[in-house]
C-alpha positions as CSV (number, residue, x, y, z in Angstrom):
1,M,0.1,0.0,0.1
2,L,1.4,3.4,-1.0
3,A,-0.6,6.7,-0.4
4,G,0.5,10.2,-0.2
5,G,0.8,11.8,3.2
6,S,-2.5,13.0,4.9
7,R,-2.7,16.6,5.3
8,F,-2.9,18.3,8.7
9,T,-3.1,21.7,10.3
10,E,0.0,23.3,11.8
11,I,0.4,23.3,15.5
12,D,0.8,26.7,17.2
13,L,3.4,25.6,19.7
14,P,3.7,28.9,21.8
15,K,-0.2,29.0,22.1
16,S,-0.1,25.2,23.0
17,I,2.3,25.6,25.7
18,E,0.2,28.6,27.2
19,E,-3.0,26.7,26.8
20,G,-1.7,23.2,28.2
21,D,-3.3,21.5,25.1
22,T,-2.6,21.1,21.4
23,Y,-3.6,24.3,19.6
24,R,-3.5,24.6,15.9
25,Y,-3.5,27.5,13.5
26,W,-7.2,27.1,12.3
27,N,-7.0,30.2,9.9
28,R,-4.5,28.0,7.8
29,P,-6.4,24.5,7.6
30,N,-4.5,21.5,5.9
31,E,-1.5,23.3,4.8
32,E,1.0,21.0,5.9
33,R,1.4,17.2,4.7
34,N,2.8,14.2,6.6
35,P,5.4,12.0,4.9
36,A,4.2,9.4,2.3
37,Y,2.3,6.5,3.9
38,Y,3.4,2.9,2.8
39,R,3.3,-0.5,4.2
40,L,3.8,-4.1,2.8
41,D,1.4,-6.8,3.9
42,V,2.0,-10.6,3.3
43,G,-0.4,-13.4,3.9
44,V,-1.2,-17.2,3.3
45,S,-4.6,-18.9,3.5
46,Y,-5.9,-22.4,3.2
47,Q,-9.5,-23.2,2.3
48,I,-11.5,-26.4,3.0
49,N,-14.7,-26.8,0.9
50,T,-17.4,-29.2,2.2
51,K,-21.1,-29.6,0.8
52,K,-22.7,-27.4,3.5
53,M,-19.9,-24.9,4.5
54,T,-16.5,-23.6,3.9
55,H,-13.6,-23.4,6.5
56,T,-10.8,-20.8,5.8
57,I,-7.7,-20.5,8.0
58,S,-5.4,-17.6,7.4
59,F,-2.3,-15.8,8.7
60,D,-1.3,-12.3,7.6
61,I,1.4,-10.1,8.7
62,Q,0.7,-6.4,8.3
63,N,3.4,-3.9,7.9
64,V,6.2,-6.5,7.4
65,T,8.9,-3.8,7.0
66,N,7.8,-2.5,10.4
67,R,7.5,1.1,9.2
68,E,6.0,3.5,11.8
69,N,3.9,5.7,9.5
70,V,3.0,9.3,11.1
71,R,-0.7,9.3,11.7
72,N,-0.7,12.8,13.6
73,L,1.6,15.3,15.2
74,D,0.9,16.3,18.8
75,S,2.5,19.1,21.0
76,E,4.3,18.0,24.1
77,E,3.9,20.8,26.7
78,D,6.3,19.1,29.0
79,T,9.1,19.4,26.8
80,G,8.0,22.2,24.4
81,T,8.2,20.2,21.3
82,I,6.0,18.7,18.5
83,E,6.1,15.0,18.4
84,P,4.8,12.6,15.7
85,V,2.3,10.0,16.7
86,T,2.7,6.9,14.8
87,Q,0.6,3.9,13.6
88,T,1.1,0.2,14.5
89,G,4.2,-1.4,13.4
90,L,4.4,-5.1,12.6
91,F,1.2,-6.8,13.3
92,P,0.6,-10.6,13.0
93,F,-3.0,-11.6,12.3
94,F,-4.5,-15.0,12.6
95,N,-8.0,-15.8,11.2
96,Y,-10.4,-18.8,11.1
97,R,-13.8,-18.3,9.3
98,I,-16.5,-20.6,8.7
99,E,-19.1,-19.7,5.9
100,F,-22.4,-21.5,5.6
């Protein structure tokens, strides 16, 4: 999966520190953009068909490269910095499904 970075509104760091919460420049919405988003998923599945139902067993690994894509930026009032909030890294997923 490859996608352009999502847009966001820039954080007003001095105001955020003063208010004690993240404050954004709402007069300039969506002017900034996160880095490009990409992840690689792999998976295998095995399907068993019977007359009345189908069993499917699958194992997927999402984000095989363990890339931590930026989801959002947040101000840290304690340190006076803007830090990225990232999405989940490597995520294994096991699934068993029965269809009638």
